[in-house]
Every structure is written in structure tokens, then in C-alpha cells.
TIMI-243886 format. One record per residue (C-alpha): chain; x, y, z. Coordinates in steps of 0.05 Angstrom, whole numbers, plus 5000, padded with zeros to 4 digits. Layout:
% residues N
+--------+------+------+------+
! cadena !   xx !   yy !   zz !
+--------+------+------+------+
!      A !    X !    Y !    Z !
...
+--------+------+------+------+
//
This chain:
% residues 92
+--------+------+------+------+
! cadena !   xx !   yy !   zz !
+--------+------+------+------+
!      A ! 2004 ! 3574 ! 3068 !
!      A ! 2043 ! 3511 ! 3083 !
!      A ! 2056 ! 3509 ! 3158 !
!      A ! 2069 ! 3583 ! 3161 !
!      A ! 2068 ! 3583 ! 3237 !
!      A ! 2126 ! 3534 ! 3238 !
!      A ! 2164 ! 3574 ! 3186 !
!      A ! 2153 ! 3635 ! 3229 !
!      A ! 2178 ! 3598 ! 3292 !
!      A ! 2239 ! 3573 ! 3254 !
!      A ! 2253 ! 3643 ! 3229 !
!      A ! 2247 ! 3670 ! 3300 !
!      A ! 2296 ! 3618 ! 3325 !
!      A ! 2345 ! 3635 ! 3269 !
!      A ! 2339 ! 3710 ! 3284 !
!      A ! 2351 ! 3697 ! 3358 !
!      A ! 2415 ! 3658 ! 3340 !
!      A ! 2445 ! 3708 ! 3291 !
!      A ! 2412 ! 3775 ! 3308 !
!      A ! 2436 ! 3831 ! 3354 !
!      A ! 2400 ! 3844 ! 3419 !
!      A ! 2362 ! 3904 ! 3390 !
!      A ! 2342 ! 3864 ! 3328 !
!      A ! 2317 ! 3806 ! 3370 !
!      A ! 2271 ! 3851 ! 3412 !
!      A ! 2250 ! 3894 ! 3353 !
!      A ! 2228 ! 3836 ! 3309 !
!      A ! 2208 ! 3782 ! 3358 !
!      A ! 2166 ! 3823 ! 3407 !
!      A ! 2110 ! 3834 ! 3355 !
!      A ! 2102 ! 3758 ! 3355 !
!      A ! 2076 ! 3763 ! 3426 !
!      A ! 2010 ! 3776 ! 3391 !
!      A ! 2014 ! 3710 ! 3354 !
!      A ! 1970 ! 3660 ! 3391 !
!      A ! 1968 ! 3602 ! 3343 !
!      A ! 1981 ! 3533 ! 3371 !
!      A ! 2045 ! 3495 ! 3354 !
!      A ! 2068 ! 3425 ! 3372 !
!      A ! 2139 ! 3409 ! 3393 !
!      A ! 2175 ! 3347 ! 3416 !
!      A ! 2200 ! 3351 ! 3488 !
!      A ! 2263 ! 3318 ! 3515 !
!      A ! 2225 ! 3253 ! 3529 !
!      A ! 2206 ! 3248 ! 3456 !
!      A ! 2133 ! 3264 ! 3468 !
!      A ! 2095 ! 3319 ! 3432 !
!      A ! 2069 ! 3378 ! 3472 !
!      A ! 2023 ! 3435 ! 3453 !
!      A ! 2047 ! 3507 ! 3460 !
!      A ! 2033 ! 3574 ! 3426 !
!      A ! 2077 ! 3618 ! 3383 !
!      A ! 2076 ! 3674 ! 3435 !
!      A ! 2102 ! 3626 ! 3488 !
!      A ! 2157 ! 3602 ! 3442 !
!      A ! 2178 ! 3674 ! 3428 !
!      A ! 2178 ! 3689 ! 3503 !
!      A ! 2224 ! 3630 ! 3514 !
!      A ! 2270 ! 3655 ! 3459 !
!      A ! 2276 ! 3723 ! 3492 !
!      A ! 2282 ! 3698 ! 3564 !
!      A ! 2317 ! 3631 ! 3565 !
!      A ! 2388 ! 3608 ! 3550 !
!      A ! 2368 ! 3543 ! 3516 !
!      A ! 2310 ! 3531 ! 3469 !
!      A ! 2297 ! 3469 ! 3426 !
!      A ! 2361 ! 3439 ! 3455 !
!      A ! 2401 ! 3497 ! 3425 !
!      A ! 2444 ! 3540 ! 3470 !
!      A ! 2429 ! 3612 ! 3450 !
!      A ! 2478 ! 3669 ! 3450 !
!      A ! 2468 ! 3719 ! 3506 !
!      A ! 2429 ! 3782 ! 3492 !
!      A ! 2424 ! 3846 ! 3532 !
!      A ! 2366 ! 3852 ! 3580 !
!      A ! 2310 ! 3895 ! 3553 !
!      A ! 2312 ! 3945 ! 3610 !
!      A ! 2386 ! 3960 ! 3596 !
!      A ! 2371 ! 3973 ! 3523 !
!      A ! 2315 ! 4020 ! 3544 !
!      A ! 2361 ! 4057 ! 3593 !
!      A ! 2413 ! 4067 ! 3538 !
!      A ! 2357 ! 4090 ! 3491 !
!      A ! 2370 ! 4035 ! 3441 !
!      A ! 2297 ! 4012 ! 3448 !
!      A ! 2233 ! 4048 ! 3464 !
!      A ! 2195 ! 4024 ! 3526 !
!      A ! 2150 ! 3966 ! 3508 !
!      A ! 2075 ! 3980 ! 3508 !
!      A ! 2030 ! 3921 ! 3521 !
!      A ! 1967 ! 3918 ! 3478 !
!      A ! 1927 ! 3872 ! 3523 !
+--------+------+------+------+
//
């Protein structure tokens, strides 16, 4: 596939921008198991190496990714307490 890891990362960013809190956690957390390397350009204009799972983690935890200010989402523990999400099980 043509650059499927970048298409996946772009789709994840899009979902994070337009999705609800529950949708973001439901569809992005499985990407924590995606360890492929990706390159991105930092603020100084230099390319850095990262991984898809690190990119997804930044989407779920940070307010700004790829110089885009993201809408706020509910914290995961609050969604678990209100039974909108099941507790996350790590498969490490």
C-alpha cells in the first residue's frame, strides 16, 4: 500500500479533530499496537523519527499536535466512571 502508515496517521488526526471523546478513545487506542516508524517535520524544519503509537499517544494526551490546536476531549477515567468506556486493558 502507498504510505499506509501516513494515511492511518492522517486519519487518526482527522478523527481526533472531528470525533467525540468516546469515538477518539474507541478507535485510536487500538493504534497503540502500531509500532511502525514515521517521519515528521519539527518546528525547526528538521525531520524527526517517531512511531505511530507515539503519535496516537500525543493525539490523546496533548492539546496541540502537528501545529494544530485540538478540541478538548474528556479524560479517559471520567468516561470510565460514567460507564461510557470499558476500562482499558494493556496487552503488553
